[in-house]
C-alpha positions as CSV (number, residue, x, y, z in Angstrom):
1,M,80.3,-49.8,-50.4
2,N,76.8,-48.8,-49.3
3,D,74.1,-51.1,-48.3
4,P,72.7,-53.5,-50.9
5,M,69.9,-51.3,-51.6
6,T,72.2,-48.7,-53.1
7,R,72.0,-50.7,-56.2
8,L,68.4,-49.9,-56.6
9,P,67.0,-47.0,-58.7
10,S,66.8,-43.8,-56.7
11,R,63.0,-43.7,-56.9
12,F,60.8,-46.3,-55.0
13,S,58.0,-45.8,-52.6
14,L,58.3,-46.4,-48.8
15,P,57.5,-50.0,-48.2
16,F,54.1,-49.7,-46.8
17,V,52.3,-47.7,-49.5
18,V,48.8,-48.8,-49.6
19,R,45.7,-48.6,-51.7
20,C,42.5,-48.4,-49.7
21,A,38.8,-48.0,-50.0
22,P,37.5,-46.2,-46.9
23,A,40.0,-48.0,-44.7
24,F,40.9,-45.7,-42.0
25,A,39.0,-44.1,-39.2
26,L,40.2,-41.0,-37.3
27,L,40.5,-41.3,-33.6
28,L,41.7,-38.2,-31.8
29,G,43.7,-37.3,-34.9
30,V,45.1,-40.8,-35.2
31,A,44.3,-42.9,-38.3
32,V,43.5,-46.5,-37.2
33,T,43.5,-49.2,-39.9
34,V,40.5,-51.3,-40.5
35,T,40.0,-54.0,-43.2
36,G,39.8,-53.2,-46.7
37,C,43.3,-52.4,-47.8
38,S,45.7,-54.1,-50.1
39,S,49.4,-53.5,-50.7
40,D,50.5,-51.6,-53.8
41,D,54.2,-51.8,-54.4
42,A,54.0,-49.8,-57.5
43,G,51.7,-47.1,-56.3
44,T,52.3,-43.8,-54.4
45,E,50.3,-41.8,-52.1
46,S,50.5,-38.3,-50.8
47,A,52.6,-37.8,-47.6
48,G,49.8,-35.4,-46.4
49,D,47.2,-38.1,-46.7
50,A,46.5,-39.7,-43.1
51,S,45.2,-42.8,-44.9
52,T,48.7,-43.7,-46.1
53,G,51.5,-45.3,-44.4
54,G,53.9,-42.8,-46.0
55,S,54.7,-41.4,-49.4
56,T,57.2,-41.1,-52.0
57,G,57.1,-37.3,-51.7
58,G,60.2,-35.5,-53.0
59,N,62.3,-37.9,-51.0
60,A,62.0,-40.9,-53.4
61,G,61.0,-43.4,-50.9
62,G,59.0,-42.2,-47.9
63,A,58.5,-39.7,-45.2
64,P,61.3,-37.0,-45.2
65,A,63.6,-36.9,-42.3
66,G,62.1,-35.3,-39.3
67,G,59.0,-37.5,-39.0
68,D,56.5,-34.7,-39.5
69,T,54.9,-36.1,-42.6
70,G,51.2,-35.9,-42.1
71,G,49.0,-38.5,-40.3
72,A,49.4,-41.3,-38.0
73,V,49.2,-44.9,-39.0
74,T,49.2,-48.2,-37.1
75,G,52.5,-49.4,-38.4
76,G,52.2,-50.2,-42.0
77,T,50.4,-52.6,-44.4
78,T,50.1,-56.2,-45.2
79,G,49.6,-58.0,-48.4
80,G,46.3,-59.5,-47.6
81,A,43.2,-57.6,-46.7
82,T,44.3,-55.4,-43.8
83,G,46.9,-53.0,-42.8
84,G,48.3,-55.5,-40.4
85,E,46.8,-57.8,-37.9
86,T,45.9,-56.2,-34.5
87,T,47.5,-57.8,-31.6
88,P,45.4,-60.6,-30.0
89,D,42.8,-59.5,-27.5
90,A,44.6,-61.4,-24.9
91,T,47.2,-58.8,-24.8
92,T,44.7,-56.4,-23.2
93,P,44.1,-57.3,-19.4
94,E,40.5,-57.6,-18.2
95,P,39.2,-54.4,-16.5
96,D,38.8,-56.4,-13.2
97,A,42.0,-58.3,-13.4
98,G,43.9,-55.7,-11.3
99,T,46.6,-55.1,-14.0
100,P,47.1,-51.6,-15.4
101,D,46.6,-51.4,-19.2
102,M,50.0,-49.7,-19.7
103,L,52.7,-51.2,-17.4
104,A,55.9,-49.6,-16.6
105,P,58.8,-52.1,-16.9
106,D,59.2,-52.4,-13.2
107,M,55.5,-53.4,-13.0
108,A,55.6,-56.0,-15.7
109,V,53.8,-59.3,-14.8
110,G,54.9,-61.5,-17.6
111,P,53.2,-62.1,-21.0
112,L,49.5,-61.2,-21.3
113,C,49.2,-63.5,-24.4
114,E,49.8,-67.1,-25.1
115,A,52.4,-68.3,-27.6
116,A,50.9,-68.8,-31.1
117,A,53.2,-70.3,-33.8
118,P,53.4,-68.2,-36.9
119,A,51.3,-69.7,-39.7
120,C,54.0,-69.9,-42.4
121,I,57.1,-71.2,-40.6
122,D,58.4,-73.3,-43.4
123,Q,58.1,-70.7,-46.0
124,M,59.5,-68.0,-43.6
125,I,62.7,-70.2,-43.0
126,L,63.4,-70.2,-46.8
127,D,62.2,-66.5,-47.5
128,L,64.1,-65.0,-44.6
129,S,67.0,-67.3,-44.7
130,L,66.5,-68.4,-41.0
131,H,69.2,-70.5,-39.4
132,D,69.0,-73.2,-36.8
133,D,72.7,-73.7,-36.3
134,K,73.9,-70.1,-35.8
135,V,73.4,-67.5,-33.1
136,S,74.2,-63.8,-33.8
137,D,77.2,-62.3,-32.0
138,G,76.1,-58.9,-33.2
139,E,76.7,-56.4,-30.1
140,V,73.9,-54.8,-28.5
141,T,74.7,-52.0,-26.0
142,T,72.4,-49.6,-24.1
143,T,73.3,-46.4,-22.4
144,R,71.1,-43.6,-20.7
145,D,70.5,-40.2,-22.3
146,G,68.4,-38.3,-19.9
147,E,65.1,-40.0,-19.7
148,D,65.7,-42.0,-22.8
149,F,67.7,-45.1,-23.5
150,L,70.1,-45.2,-26.5
151,T,70.5,-48.8,-27.8
152,V,73.0,-49.7,-30.5
153,V,72.4,-52.9,-32.4
154,D,75.0,-54.4,-34.8
155,A,72.8,-55.8,-37.5
156,T,75.5,-56.0,-40.1
157,A,75.1,-59.7,-40.5
158,G,78.5,-60.2,-42.2
159,G,78.2,-57.1,-44.3
160,F,77.2,-56.5,-47.9
161,G,75.8,-59.5,-49.7
162,Q,76.3,-61.8,-46.7
163,S,73.1,-61.4,-44.8
164,A,71.5,-64.7,-46.0
165,N,74.5,-66.5,-44.6
166,N,74.2,-65.0,-41.1
167,P,71.5,-65.0,-38.4
168,W,69.3,-62.3,-37.2
169,V,70.1,-60.5,-33.9
170,Y,67.4,-60.6,-31.3
171,V,66.6,-57.9,-28.7
172,K,64.6,-57.7,-25.5
173,F,63.4,-54.4,-24.0
174,G,63.4,-54.1,-20.2
175,A,63.6,-51.9,-17.2
176,D,67.4,-51.5,-17.3
177,G,67.6,-51.1,-21.2
178,A,67.6,-53.4,-24.2
179,T,69.8,-56.6,-24.3
180,R,70.6,-59.2,-26.9
181,V,68.9,-62.6,-26.6
182,D,71.2,-65.4,-27.6
183,I,68.9,-67.6,-29.7
184,D,68.9,-69.1,-33.1
185,D,66.5,-68.1,-35.7
186,E,64.3,-71.2,-35.8
187,T,64.3,-71.5,-32.0
188,A,63.1,-67.8,-32.0
189,L,60.0,-68.9,-33.9
190,E,58.9,-70.7,-30.7
191,S,60.1,-68.2,-28.1
192,M,58.4,-65.2,-26.4
193,D,61.7,-64.1,-24.9
194,W,62.5,-61.5,-27.6
195,D,60.7,-58.4,-28.7
196,M,62.6,-57.2,-31.9
197,S,64.8,-58.9,-34.5
198,L,67.0,-57.0,-36.9
199,R,69.2,-57.9,-40.0
200,R,70.4,-55.4,-42.3
201,F,67.6,-52.9,-42.9
202,I,64.7,-55.3,-41.9
203,V,63.2,-54.8,-38.5
204,R,60.7,-57.5,-37.3
205,L,58.6,-57.7,-34.1
206,N,57.7,-60.8,-32.2
207,G,54.2,-61.4,-33.2
208,G,52.0,-62.3,-36.2
209,D,54.0,-63.7,-39.1
210,S,57.3,-62.9,-37.4
211,G,57.1,-64.8,-34.1
212,P,54.7,-66.4,-31.5
213,S,54.3,-63.5,-29.1
214,C,52.0,-60.4,-29.5
215,V,54.4,-57.5,-29.8
216,G,52.8,-54.9,-32.0
217,A,53.3,-51.3,-33.1
218,M,51.8,-48.1,-34.6
219,S,53.6,-45.3,-36.3
220,F,52.9,-41.5,-36.2
221,L,53.8,-39.7,-39.4
222,E,53.0,-36.2,-38.3
223,R,54.5,-36.3,-34.7
224,A,58.0,-35.9,-33.5
225,Y,59.5,-38.3,-31.0
226,E,59.7,-35.6,-28.3
227,D,56.1,-34.7,-28.7
228,L,54.7,-38.2,-28.4
229,D,53.8,-38.2,-24.7
230,A,50.7,-40.5,-24.5
231,V,49.1,-43.4,-26.1
232,P,46.1,-42.3,-28.1
233,E,42.8,-43.6,-26.8
234,G,41.5,-46.5,-28.8
235,A,44.9,-47.2,-30.4
236,E,45.3,-50.5,-32.3
237,F,48.7,-52.1,-32.3
238,L,49.5,-54.2,-35.4
239,V,51.6,-57.2,-35.6
240,D,53.7,-58.3,-38.6
241,D,51.4,-59.6,-41.3
242,Y,53.3,-60.1,-44.5
243,Y,52.2,-63.6,-45.6
244,T,49.0,-64.3,-47.6
245,D,46.7,-67.2,-46.7
246,D,48.6,-69.5,-49.0
247,C,52.0,-68.3,-47.4
248,T,53.1,-66.1,-50.3
249,I,55.4,-63.5,-49.0
250,V,54.3,-59.9,-49.4
251,N,57.4,-57.8,-50.1
252,D,57.8,-54.1,-49.5
253,S,58.4,-51.6,-52.2
254,S,62.1,-51.5,-52.2
255,G,62.4,-53.9,-55.1
256,L,64.5,-56.4,-53.1
257,P,63.3,-60.1,-53.0
258,D,62.2,-61.5,-49.7
259,S,62.1,-58.1,-48.0
260,P,58.8,-58.5,-46.0
261,Q,56.4,-55.6,-45.5
262,V,56.9,-55.3,-41.7
263,V,54.8,-52.9,-39.5
264,L,57.9,-50.9,-38.5
265,A,58.7,-50.1,-42.3
266,P,58.1,-46.4,-41.8
267,W,61.4,-45.9,-40.1
268,W,63.3,-45.5,-43.3
269,S,63.2,-44.1,-46.8
270,Y,65.5,-44.3,-49.8
271,P,66.9,-41.3,-51.6
272,G,69.7,-43.4,-52.9
273,C,70.9,-44.7,-49.5
274,V,69.0,-45.7,-46.3
275,A,67.7,-42.5,-44.7
276,T,66.1,-42.4,-41.3
277,T,62.7,-40.6,-41.4
278,G,62.5,-39.6,-37.8
279,V,59.0,-41.3,-37.7
280,P,58.3,-42.3,-34.0
281,H,56.6,-45.6,-33.1
282,L,54.7,-46.9,-30.2
283,I,55.4,-50.6,-29.5
284,K,53.4,-52.6,-27.1
285,L,55.4,-55.5,-25.7
286,S,53.9,-58.8,-24.6
287,D,53.7,-57.8,-21.0
288,G,51.6,-54.7,-21.8
289,T,54.5,-52.3,-21.5
290,V,54.3,-49.6,-24.2
291,I,57.5,-47.9,-25.3
292,K,58.1,-45.2,-27.8
293,L,61.0,-45.7,-30.2
294,V,62.6,-43.9,-33.0
295,V,65.5,-45.1,-35.3
296,E,68.1,-42.3,-35.2
297,Q,70.8,-43.9,-37.2
298,Y,71.3,-46.8,-39.7
299,Y,74.8,-45.9,-40.4
300,Q,77.4,-46.2,-37.7
301,D,78.7,-42.8,-38.2
302,A,76.4,-40.0,-37.5
303,A,78.0,-37.8,-40.2
304,D,77.2,-40.5,-42.8
305,Q,73.6,-40.7,-41.6
306,A,73.3,-36.9,-41.9
307,S,74.8,-37.0,-45.3
308,C,72.3,-39.6,-46.4
309,N,69.4,-37.8,-44.9
310,A,70.5,-34.7,-46.8
311,G,70.4,-36.7,-50.1
312,T,74.1,-37.5,-50.5
313,P,74.8,-41.3,-50.2
314,P,77.9,-41.7,-47.9
315,D,80.9,-43.3,-49.5
316,G,82.3,-46.4,-47.7
317,A,79.9,-46.0,-44.7
318,V,79.4,-48.9,-42.2
319,S,75.7,-49.7,-42.5
320,A,73.1,-51.7,-40.4
321,V,74.4,-50.5,-37.1
322,F,71.3,-49.1,-35.6
323,T,70.9,-46.4,-33.0
324,L,67.5,-46.7,-31.3
325,R,66.3,-44.1,-28.9
326,W,63.4,-45.2,-26.7
327,R,61.7,-45.0,-23.4
328,P,58.7,-46.6,-21.6
329,M,55.5,-44.6,-21.9
330,P,53.8,-43.4,-18.7
């Protein structure tokens, strides 16, 4: 059986479609979000429009595989007034502090921001089925592939229909690869020791509404992972921002309940199965390190992922076993 999302109609928009007034500014070919946007789960936008986070296109759910879909966005949208909160200013070192703006992992000096508890913890515990008595045993392994790391994350969370009964798996990126952080969900809401959390198809970052740190991201719809070799000047990294001021969750456009509109949403589309778009992301960690990352596989078997990306849902595939390709930026 495929992922729970296979029960959905074959047409829905990538979960970060937005409706904006003049809400983007072009910086060196990069669209940087500013205030003035609102989520529009029912709407669609053209993939060629740099002001969108993606499109339905002919792919029924987002940017087609390959990642060259027309424009760069800073991660996704939120349900409030912006396309995501920018990471706190504290993440950027002062010019005279003697700390480089972009740090290689072996130069990391610790967090550049102070822990700040998410605003809607009580509601998030309910909405995202967070646990205080379970720690994920999902395996996280990292190998080298040339200059890249390949990290495989078992985010199956018990399999089809069982995710609410199982914890999220937490991941930390470092100089020697990515490793699992053994922590329960509720403790993670007070911890800066993790960078990314995964369960089934949802990928959260430790910042904003997802955690107390300041890990943020931006996505590039018209760039390939291989061609993304520098951080754009003036880039803004957005943190997860999927709760309104009254702690109402802003869901993505998948149609699934309690599926938050996270900033890394552009990694997938849904042509009847979970397809990888090839959209690369820059992720700024709490210590200032910037990594580039692309989700290569959601299905454990590469042949199953290729079948899905080609529009044929794989039969009996093992899903939610992520293959992440990433490396630190210079």
